[in-house]
C-alpha angles and dihedrals in degrees: 000000000000098000091081138062147171114200106187102066091045094049096045095044091046090049095051094042091051093047094048103036104037143051099186130071095234094050089046090058092045091049088055091050093049092047089054093057092044091053092047089059090063112089110255144141125235138195118266118254106214101182101113133028113265137163088271095046109026094165116051119183130199088251090054090052093047093050092047092050091048092051092045090048093051091047092048091048091050090048091050095047094047093045091051089047090054088055089052097048097044138049092239119136105261093216092054092045093052093046089050091050091051090048089049094058099033096091091058092044089053091045093054090044088052090055090053097042110025110195133137104277092046092044088055090049091051089055092050092047093048091048091060095042120104116254118261112284140184100244116145118238090246095052092045092049090048092050093049093047088046093050091049090049092050091051092049092046092050091050091049096045099042102038 
């Protein structure tokens, strides 16, 4: 489902993968992209993004948009703070880490952009993104949040212990 997103796990995992696995800016960005699709294959729930009308949310109010932007902003701030913290606690190259974080969130940025401006290249991207996404599941919000926080914590711990 492309009408949802969670930024923090994608940014942090992309950052660490890029810092560990690469030594070049382009491969750092690609490592972030690949990490995004690998994470999307894991069953999870996400928060709804109610910025644009969709089949799921045909009527979007100003309040819906404001709440969505607030949630996205908090998530992006958390992702930024944690990614910068990873740079501080490890010996990873900051440029590679930041490029990996950007690559890690880019698929969702393009998916949301595709909802706002539907045209052929972005429609194709939405299909690719949806293909790699886990099928719908019955996870509760609490269990999904716990699993995503846990995954982020494991990635940070691994980076700290092994670098």
